Each structure stands twice: as structure tokens, then as C-alpha cells.
mmCIF file of the C-alpha atoms, coordinates in Angstrom:
data_MODEL
# 
_entry.id   MODEL 
# 
loop_
_atom_site.group_PDB 
_atom_site.id 
_atom_site.type_symbol 
_atom_site.label_atom_id 
_atom_site.label_alt_id 
_atom_site.label_comp_id 
_atom_site.label_asym_id 
_atom_site.label_entity_id 
_atom_site.label_seq_id 
_atom_site.pdbx_PDB_ins_code 
_atom_site.Cartn_x 
_atom_site.Cartn_y 
_atom_site.Cartn_z 
_atom_site.occupancy 
_atom_site.B_iso_or_equiv 
_atom_site.pdbx_formal_charge 
_atom_site.auth_seq_id 
_atom_site.auth_comp_id 
_atom_site.auth_asym_id 
_atom_site.auth_atom_id 
_atom_site.pdbx_PDB_model_num 
ATOM 1  C CA . MET A 1 1  ? -36.223 3.490  -19.861 1.00 0.00 ? 1  MET A CA 1 
ATOM 2  C CA . ARG A 1 2  ? -34.846 0.068  -18.936 1.00 0.00 ? 2  ARG A CA 1 
ATOM 3  C CA . GLY A 1 3  ? -32.855 -0.187 -22.375 1.00 0.00 ? 3  GLY A CA 1 
ATOM 4  C CA . ILE A 1 4  ? -31.029 2.833  -21.792 1.00 0.00 ? 4  ILE A CA 1 
ATOM 5  C CA . LEU A 1 5  ? -30.241 1.877  -18.239 1.00 0.00 ? 5  LEU A CA 1 
ATOM 6  C CA . VAL A 1 6  ? -28.875 -1.423 -19.636 1.00 0.00 ? 6  VAL A CA 1 
ATOM 7  C CA . VAL A 1 7  ? -26.849 0.473  -22.269 1.00 0.00 ? 7  VAL A CA 1 
ATOM 8  C CA . VAL A 1 8  ? -25.436 2.721  -19.605 1.00 0.00 ? 8  VAL A CA 1 
ATOM 9  C CA . ILE A 1 9  ? -24.150 0.080  -17.364 1.00 0.00 ? 9  ILE A CA 1 
ATOM 10 C CA . LEU A 1 10 ? -22.415 -1.820 -20.330 1.00 0.00 ? 10 LEU A CA 1 
ATOM 11 C CA . LEU A 1 11 ? -20.830 1.283  -21.225 1.00 0.00 ? 11 LEU A CA 1 
ATOM 12 C CA . ILE A 1 12 ? -19.535 1.460  -17.776 1.00 0.00 ? 12 ILE A CA 1 
ATOM 13 C CA . VAL A 1 13 ? -18.402 -1.844 -17.573 1.00 0.00 ? 13 VAL A CA 1 
ATOM 14 C CA . VAL A 1 14 ? -16.684 -1.732 -20.963 1.00 0.00 ? 14 VAL A CA 1 
ATOM 15 C CA . PHE A 1 15 ? -14.870 1.593  -19.934 1.00 0.00 ? 15 PHE A CA 1 
ATOM 16 C CA . PHE A 1 16 ? -13.412 0.116  -16.934 1.00 0.00 ? 16 PHE A CA 1 
ATOM 17 C CA . ALA A 1 17 ? -12.858 -3.744 -18.227 1.00 0.00 ? 17 ALA A CA 1 
ATOM 18 C CA . VAL A 1 18 ? -11.283 -3.076 -21.496 1.00 0.00 ? 18 VAL A CA 1 
ATOM 19 C CA . PRO A 1 19 ? -7.768  -1.507 -20.121 1.00 0.00 ? 19 PRO A CA 1 
ATOM 20 C CA . MET A 1 20 ? -7.667  -4.125 -17.295 1.00 0.00 ? 20 MET A CA 1 
ATOM 21 C CA . VAL A 1 21 ? -8.489  -6.998 -20.053 1.00 0.00 ? 21 VAL A CA 1 
ATOM 22 C CA . SER A 1 22 ? -6.316  -5.898 -22.503 1.00 0.00 ? 22 SER A CA 1 
ATOM 23 C CA . GLU A 1 23 ? -3.209  -5.194 -20.066 1.00 0.00 ? 23 GLU A CA 1 
ATOM 24 C CA . GLY A 1 24 ? -3.878  -8.410 -18.091 1.00 0.00 ? 24 GLY A CA 1 
ATOM 25 C CA . THR A 1 25 ? -4.215  -6.752 -14.687 1.00 0.00 ? 25 THR A CA 1 
ATOM 26 C CA . THR A 1 26 ? -6.938  -6.359 -12.184 1.00 0.00 ? 26 THR A CA 1 
ATOM 27 C CA . ASN A 1 27 ? -6.200  -3.031 -11.698 1.00 0.00 ? 27 ASN A CA 1 
ATOM 28 C CA . THR A 1 28 ? -7.134  0.145  -13.728 1.00 0.00 ? 28 THR A CA 1 
ATOM 29 C CA . CYS A 1 29 ? -3.879  2.174  -12.804 1.00 0.00 ? 29 CYS A CA 1 
ATOM 30 C CA . GLN A 1 30 ? -1.616  -0.787 -13.234 1.00 0.00 ? 30 GLN A CA 1 
ATOM 31 C CA . ALA A 1 31 ? -2.921  -1.295 -16.763 1.00 0.00 ? 31 ALA A CA 1 
ATOM 32 C CA . LEU A 1 32 ? -2.246  2.214  -17.468 1.00 0.00 ? 32 LEU A CA 1 
ATOM 33 C CA . GLU A 1 33 ? 1.544   2.024  -16.480 1.00 0.00 ? 33 GLU A CA 1 
ATOM 34 C CA . LYS A 1 34 ? 1.851   -1.312 -18.286 1.00 0.00 ? 34 LYS A CA 1 
ATOM 35 C CA . HIS A 1 35 ? 0.452   0.813  -21.226 1.00 0.00 ? 35 HIS A CA 1 
ATOM 36 C CA . ASP A 1 36 ? 2.429   3.573  -21.055 1.00 0.00 ? 36 ASP A CA 1 
ATOM 37 C CA . VAL A 1 37 ? 5.740   1.180  -20.422 1.00 0.00 ? 37 VAL A CA 1 
ATOM 38 C CA . SER A 1 38 ? 4.913   -0.551 -23.822 1.00 0.00 ? 38 SER A CA 1 
ATOM 39 C CA . ASN A 1 39 ? 4.470   2.788  -25.504 1.00 0.00 ? 39 ASN A CA 1 
ATOM 40 C CA . ALA A 1 40 ? 8.162   3.819  -23.897 1.00 0.00 ? 40 ALA A CA 1 
ATOM 41 C CA . ALA A 1 41 ? 9.473   0.653  -24.990 1.00 0.00 ? 41 ALA A CA 1 
ATOM 42 C CA . THR A 1 42 ? 8.156   1.317  -28.898 1.00 0.00 ? 42 THR A CA 1 
ATOM 43 C CA . ASN A 1 43 ? 9.390   4.985  -28.723 1.00 0.00 ? 43 ASN A CA 1 
ATOM 44 C CA . ILE A 1 44 ? 12.896  3.894  -27.388 1.00 0.00 ? 44 ILE A CA 1 
ATOM 45 C CA . ALA A 1 45 ? 13.470  0.781  -29.593 1.00 0.00 ? 45 ALA A CA 1 
ATOM 46 C CA . GLY A 1 46 ? 11.993  2.495  -32.841 1.00 0.00 ? 46 GLY A CA 1 
ATOM 47 C CA . SER A 1 47 ? 9.588   -0.577 -33.190 1.00 0.00 ? 47 SER A CA 1 
ATOM 48 C CA . SER A 1 48 ? 7.560   -2.858 -31.363 1.00 0.00 ? 48 SER A CA 1 
ATOM 49 C CA . THR A 1 49 ? 9.439   -5.698 -32.086 1.00 0.00 ? 49 THR A CA 1 
ATOM 50 C CA . GLY A 1 50 ? 13.071  -6.880 -31.730 1.00 0.00 ? 50 GLY A CA 1 
ATOM 51 C CA . VAL A 1 51 ? 15.664  -7.629 -28.716 1.00 0.00 ? 51 VAL A CA 1 
ATOM 52 C CA . VAL A 1 52 ? 16.109  -3.874 -27.395 1.00 0.00 ? 52 VAL A CA 1 
ATOM 53 C CA . HIS A 1 53 ? 11.840  -3.537 -27.285 1.00 0.00 ? 53 HIS A CA 1 
ATOM 54 C CA . ASN A 1 54 ? 11.721  -6.737 -25.606 1.00 0.00 ? 54 ASN A CA 1 
ATOM 55 C CA . VAL A 1 55 ? 14.284  -6.267 -23.085 1.00 0.00 ? 55 VAL A CA 1 
ATOM 56 C CA . ILE A 1 56 ? 12.733  -2.748 -21.975 1.00 0.00 ? 56 ILE A CA 1 
ATOM 57 C CA . ASN A 1 57 ? 9.463   -3.822 -22.217 1.00 0.00 ? 57 ASN A CA 1 
ATOM 58 C CA . SER A 1 58 ? 9.844   -6.913 -20.226 1.00 0.00 ? 58 SER A CA 1 
ATOM 59 C CA . VAL A 1 59 ? 11.901  -5.050 -17.336 1.00 0.00 ? 59 VAL A CA 1 
ATOM 60 C CA . GLY A 1 60 ? 9.169   -2.108 -17.625 1.00 0.00 ? 60 GLY A CA 1 
ATOM 61 C CA . GLN A 1 61 ? 6.411   -4.514 -17.358 1.00 0.00 ? 61 GLN A CA 1 
ATOM 62 C CA . ALA A 1 62 ? 7.725   -6.382 -14.316 1.00 0.00 ? 62 ALA A CA 1 
ATOM 63 C CA . GLY A 1 63 ? 8.008   -3.011 -12.419 1.00 0.00 ? 63 GLY A CA 1 
ATOM 64 C CA . ALA A 1 64 ? 4.584   -1.605 -13.347 1.00 0.00 ? 64 ALA A CA 1 
ATOM 65 C CA . THR A 1 65 ? 2.582   -2.163 -10.238 1.00 0.00 ? 65 THR A CA 1 
ATOM 66 C CA . GLY A 1 66 ? 0.304   0.820  -10.819 1.00 0.00 ? 66 GLY A CA 1 
ATOM 67 C CA . ASP A 1 67 ? 1.765   2.981  -7.776  1.00 0.00 ? 67 ASP A CA 1 
ATOM 68 C CA . VAL A 1 68 ? 2.977   5.650  -9.750  1.00 0.00 ? 68 VAL A CA 1 
ATOM 69 C CA . ALA A 1 69 ? -0.007  5.928  -12.043 1.00 0.00 ? 69 ALA A CA 1 
ATOM 70 C CA . SER A 1 70 ? -1.872  6.055  -8.823  1.00 0.00 ? 70 SER A CA 1 
ATOM 71 C CA . THR A 1 71 ? 0.100   8.276  -6.650  1.00 0.00 ? 71 THR A CA 1 
ATOM 72 C CA . THR A 1 72 ? -0.168  10.727 -10.003 1.00 0.00 ? 72 THR A CA 1 
ATOM 73 C CA . ALA A 1 73 ? -3.663  10.269 -10.698 1.00 0.00 ? 73 ALA A CA 1 
ATOM 74 C CA . SER A 1 74 ? -4.782  11.487 -6.871  1.00 0.00 ? 74 SER A CA 1 
ATOM 75 C CA . THR A 1 75 ? -2.258  14.401 -7.059  1.00 0.00 ? 75 THR A CA 1 
ATOM 76 C CA . ASP A 1 76 ? -3.580  15.846 -10.345 1.00 0.00 ? 76 ASP A CA 1 
ATOM 77 C CA . HIS A 1 77 ? -7.101  15.086 -9.464  1.00 0.00 ? 77 HIS A CA 1 
ATOM 78 C CA . PRO A 1 78 ? -7.782  14.983 -5.801  1.00 0.00 ? 78 PRO A CA 1 
ATOM 79 C CA . ASP A 1 79 ? -11.311 15.248 -6.024  1.00 0.00 ? 79 ASP A CA 1 
ATOM 80 C CA . SER A 1 80 ? -11.749 12.369 -8.492  1.00 0.00 ? 80 SER A CA 1 
ATOM 81 C CA . PRO A 1 81 ? -11.666 8.425  -7.583  1.00 0.00 ? 81 PRO A CA 1 
ATOM 82 C CA . THR A 1 82 ? -8.055  7.028  -8.656  1.00 0.00 ? 82 THR A CA 1 
ATOM 83 C CA . PRO A 1 83 ? -9.618  4.243  -10.770 1.00 0.00 ? 83 PRO A CA 1 
ATOM 84 C CA . VAL A 1 84 ? -11.461 6.683  -12.613 1.00 0.00 ? 84 VAL A CA 1 
ATOM 85 C CA . THR A 1 85 ? -8.661  8.995  -13.628 1.00 0.00 ? 85 THR A CA 1 
ATOM 86 C CA . CYS A 1 86 ? -6.470  6.187  -14.587 1.00 0.00 ? 86 CYS A CA 1 
ATOM 87 C CA . THR A 1 87 ? -9.027  4.848  -16.611 1.00 0.00 ? 87 THR A CA 1 
ATOM 88 C CA . TYR A 1 88 ? -9.601  8.381  -18.337 1.00 0.00 ? 88 TYR A CA 1 
ATOM 89 C CA . TYR A 1 89 ? -5.928  8.553  -18.973 1.00 0.00 ? 89 TYR A CA 1 
ATOM 90 C CA . TYR A 1 90 ? -5.687  5.230  -20.451 1.00 0.00 ? 90 TYR A CA 1 
ATOM 91 C CA . TRP A 1 91 ? -8.348  5.895  -23.014 1.00 0.00 ? 91 TRP A CA 1 
ATOM 92 C CA . LYS A 1 92 ? -7.208  9.432  -23.710 1.00 0.00 ? 92 LYS A CA 1 
ATOM 93 C CA . ASP A 1 93 ? -3.978  7.878  -24.472 1.00 0.00 ? 93 ASP A CA 1 
ATOM 94 C CA . LEU A 1 94 ? -5.370  5.453  -27.206 1.00 0.00 ? 94 LEU A CA 1 
ATOM 95 C CA . ILE A 1 95 ? -7.742  8.013  -28.723 1.00 0.00 ? 95 ILE A CA 1 
# 
């Protein structure tokens, strides 16, 4: 029983920690926005390298505060905690 509890706790920690660590933030909604900006820059530039990608990504990353993702998450899912919703959408986009 104790082993199952440890596994569940580790899964919860990984669920929330991976987005924040991989995007370099302390907020799951900001991690979601930064991930979305990166994807948009890649889609616009046609690749994940080059001057166009770097400029779009840099400007977008600077403006990614997490406010838009937080507002969208709380509007779309008012009964769910915002960090949980942002983290869910981050993982949904990855998978």
C-alpha cells in the first residue's frame, strides 16, 4: 500500500514539474503559453531554426506571462483549478 502511495505522489509531482522545468517557469500556465509560442513560431517559420523563428519566438516568449492561458483555463473549466487545467493542456499538446 505504501509503495502505491509513493508511486501516485511521484506521478503527481512529475505531472506538474515537467512542464515548468522544460519551459523554465514556476507557473504551469506560463509554461503552457511558452510552449504554444514555440509551436506557433515553428509553424510560422516552417522550421525550428533560423532568423524568422528566433525573432518570433523571442518576442513571444517575452510576452508569455501565463495570464492568457490562466484566463482561458478558468473560463473553459470553471470547476477545475487553473494550474491543473493548464498542465492538462500542456500534456495534451505534447501527446
